[in-house]
N, C-alpha and C positions, 0 to 999 in steps of 0.2 A: 504494500500500500504506500502511495506517495505521501510525503509530509508537506503540509502547506508551509509557505515561507513568506515573510513580510519585510518591508523596507522601513527603516527608521530615519527620519530627517529632523535635524535641529536647525541651526542657523548658518551652517557652513556654505549653503548654496542660496543664491537669490531665489525668491519665490518662483519666478517664472522658469528658472532652471529646474527647480524642484518639480514644477508641474510637468516638464518634459521627462524628468526621471520617473515620475509616477506613471506617466503614459507608457513609457518603455517597460517598466516593471509589470504593468497590466498586460502588455503584449506578450511578455515572456512568462506569463502564468502566475505571477505573484498574487497572493491572496489578499493582502492588505498593505496599507501604508499607515504608519503611526507618526504623529507630529509631536515633538517635544514642547513642553512649556515648563522646564525645570528651573530656569533662572529668569532674570529680568532682561531677556533678550528678544524673544519672539513669542507672541501670544499664539496659542495653538489653533483656535477655531477659524481664523481668517485663512491661513494656508489650507486647512482642511477643506473649507468651502471651495477654494481654488482647485484643489486636486479632484474633488468630486464633480466639479463642473466640466472637467475636460476628460472624464473617464466614464465608462459604462458599467463596469462590473466590480472593480476593486473596492474593498471597504476602506474607510478612513477612521482611525481612532485617535483619541487624545492620549498622549503617553508621557506625562499625565497632567491634567489641570488639577489645581489644589482645591481643597474644600474650605478654604478660609477667606478668599478674596472675592468670591461671588456669592451673593444671596442664592439660596436654593431655588427660588422662583425664577431668577434670572438664569441660573444654570439650566433648569428644565426648559425654559423658553428658548435658550440658545441652541440646545441640542434638538429640540423640536423643530426649530427652523432648519437646521442642517438636514434633518430627516425629510423635511418638505422638499429640499433640493435633491436628495438621493435616497428615496425610501428604502429602508432595510439595509443600507450600506454604512451606517454610522455606529460607532462604538464610543461610549463615554468611559474613559479611563480617569479615575480620580486618585490622587495621592495626598499624603498628609503634609507635604512640603517639608522644609528643613530649615534649621538654624545654621549660621547666623542671619540668613537673608530675611526670614520672617520677623525676627526680633528687630532688625534694622529698619523695617518698614512699619513697626509699631504693632505687630501681631504677636500675642502670647499664645502659643499652641498648647493650651492646657487640655488634659484628658483627650488626647487625639483619637483614641479608639471610640469613645462615646460620640465625639464630634463626627467621625466618619460614619458610624452606624446611623446617626440621625440624618446625615446628608443623603446617604444611599436610600434610606426608607422614604424620606420626603420627596426626593427627586423621582424615584420610581413611581410613587403614587401620583405625582403630578403628570408624568408622562403617560400614565395609564388612563388619562382623561377623566379623572375624578375631581370632585371638590374636596379639598384636603384641609382638615383641621389637625394640627399637630403641635403639641406643646412639649418641648424637650428642653434640655439645658442650653443647647446651642441653636436650635431651630424652633421658630414659633410661626405657625401659619393659622390664620383664622378664616376658614371658608374660602381658601384660595384655589383658583383653577386657572388653567391656560385658557383665557377667554377669547377664543377664536371669534372673529366677526364675520368674515367672508368665506373662509376656507372650510372644507369638510372637517367635522369633528371626528376624530378617531384616536384610539390609543396609538402611541408612537413606539415602533419596534426599535428601541435603542437599548441594547444590553449595557449593563453597568459593570465595569471591571475595577477592582481595587489594586492600585500599585502597592506592593507590600514587600518588605525585606525582613523585618523582625518577626519573631515567633507569634506574638499576639495579634499583629495585623494580618499575618498569614492565616491564622485561625479565623479571624473575622471574615476575611475574603472567602474562605471555604464555607463559612456559615451563611453569608448573605449575598455574596457576589455572584453574578453570572459567570464571572471569570476573575482571574488574577493576572496582573502584569508583573511577572517576575523580573527582578532587577538585573542590570548588567554589572560587569566588573565583579562578578562572583565566580567561584570555581564550580565545575559540574558536581563536585562532591557536596557543595552547599545545598544542592537540590534534594539530596536524600532527606535532610531534616525538613526542608521546605515542604516536601510531599507529605511527611508525617503530620506537620502542623495543619496543612490544608485539609487532610483527611480527618483530623480530629475536629476541625471546625465544621466540616460537612456533616459529620456524624451527629453533631448537635441539632442540625436541622433535618435529620432523617434522610440525608443524601449520602452519596458516595463520592470519592475523589473524581470519578469519571463524569460526574455532573458539573464539574468546575473546569472551564477551559483554562489552559495554562500557557499562553504565549510568553516568551521570554526575550528581553532585550539582550543582544549579544554584540559586543564591539567586534567588528571585523575589519582588520587591516590586511588587505590582500595585495600582494605585489610579487612579481617574478623575482625581484630583488629582495630576498628574505630580510636582510639587514635594514633596508629602507622601511619595510613593513613593520618590523619590530620598533624602530625608532619613532615612526608615526604614532604607534599605539602608546609608546612610553610616555609621551607628553600628556595624553589624556589620563592614563593611569596615575601619573604623578599628581595631576590636578585633583583627582578624586581621593587619592591617598591623603591629601591635605585637607580637602573640603568635607569629605564624608567618610571619616575613619570607621564609623559604625558599620558601613557596608563592607569595608575591607576586613574588619575583624570577623565578620560573618563568614568570610572565605578562608580564614586562617593566615592572613598576612601577619608576619611577626610584629608584635607590639613595639619592639625596638626600632624597626624601620618606620613605623607610623610616627613615633615620637621624634625621630630624626627629621623626617619630612616636615612635621609640624613646626619645628624650630626654624625652618627655612621659608616656609610659605606663610603669608598672611592672607586675609580675605578683604576685598578681592585681590587675588594674586596677580602680579604683573607677569608678562610673558618672560621677562628675564629671570624672575624668581622660579617660574615653572621649569625653565631650561636648566637652571642651576640645580634645582632639586632632582630633576630627572636623572642626573648623573649618579644619584644614589640608588636608583631602581634597577636591579639586575634583570637579565633576560628571562630568568625562570619565573619571576613574579609577573612580568608582562604576559607570558604565555599561560600562566596558571589561570588568569582571570579574563583573557581575551582569546578570540580566534585570530591569530596573527601569524603571518608568514606567507609561504607559497599557497597557491590555490588548493593543492592537495592537503596541506596542513590545516588550512581554514575549514575545509569540508570535514576533515576528521574531527576537529575540535567541536564543531557545531553538532555533529552526530553524537558526541558525548553528552551534550546538553539534552538532546532529544531522548537518548537512552535513559537519562536521569529524570525524565518526566515532563519536559517541555513539549507542548503540543504544536507550537508554531514558533520557530526562531524569528525574532524581529531584528534584522541585521542593520547595525549602525555602521555605515561605511566610512572608513578613515582614509583609504587609498585615493589617489587622484583620479582613478578610472572607475567610477561607480558602475558604469555599464558592464565592465569586465566582471565585477562582483555579482551583478544581477545575472549575467549569462552563466557564471559558474554555478550559482545556486538554483537557477531555473532548471538546468540539466539535472542537478542533484535531487531536487524536490519531485521531479517527474520520473526519475529513474532512467532518464535517457542516456 
C-alpha cells in the first residue's frame, strides 16, 4: 500500500513561488500541503487560500495556528471561509504556541491543555452549524453561531488536528483530535512513546490509535552533495536547539549540548549567532532528528518515521531544489 506524503512550507519561498510548488506537488500525487505559522513571520491562512485557489485536489492544512491569538468564533469563521473556497480540502491544525514569543507579545499561556480542549470543542461545535453556548475558563460563547446571510447553511467538513510534542498534549490529541500533527526535529524513536500516549488518550474516548490520523513534520535536506545537505539542515537544527530545547530533549539530544547552545544563542537569534552555534552541532545529531543527505538517505530516514507510526510524512524542504525532493518522494509514496 502506498503512503501519502505532504509538503510543508514556511516563509522560505515567496507566496507565488509556493503556489507553483503546491501545483507541482499536486501533479506529482502529493496528498496535502501544510503552511506554517510558528513565528511572527507569515500568517498561515492567506497562503492556504492561495494554494487552494490554484489546485483541484490537494488538501491544505495549518501547521499550526495557535489557540491564543484568535477568538474561537473568528477561528471557526476563518476556516469556514476556507472550506467555502475548497470544500472538504481544509484541515485546521492548532498548536499551543511557545515561549518566549508568547510572553513577549503579552500572552501568558496558563493551563495550555485546558485552553486547547476548550478551543477544539468550541470551534468544532461552531463548524458543525450549531448555536453554541459554552462557558469555560478560556472560552465563553453565549448563543453564538456562524450567521450565514446569503450562502447555504451546512456543517463544514474541517477536521481539527492538534500539534503536540509533550506527553499530555499527545494524550489530549488522541482523546479529542481528528488527528495529531507530530512535530519535527524529533528522532523516529521518539514516536514509540508518542504512539503510546496517543493510544492512551484515544482509549479514554473509546477509540483506538487507528482512529487518530498521525501526519508528521519531517525536515528534509536532500542534495546529491551529502555535505551540503547536512550543512543546510545544521543551521535549522541549531536554531531549534536554542529556541525549543523541550523538543530536543524529547528526542534524547544531550543536555550538555543544549546548555552549550543556549549560552551562544539569544532570542531572536541573529544569523551570525546561529552560524557560530552550528559549529557545535555534530553530524550525528543532525541526522538523528532530520532526513538529510542523499536522496536514498532521505527516503530511508522518512521510512523510519512511517514505520514508527507516522501516517503521512509532511516534508519540510531545506534543499535548493524543492522539485527534486517532490519527485523523489512522489516515486516513493506510489511505489514507482
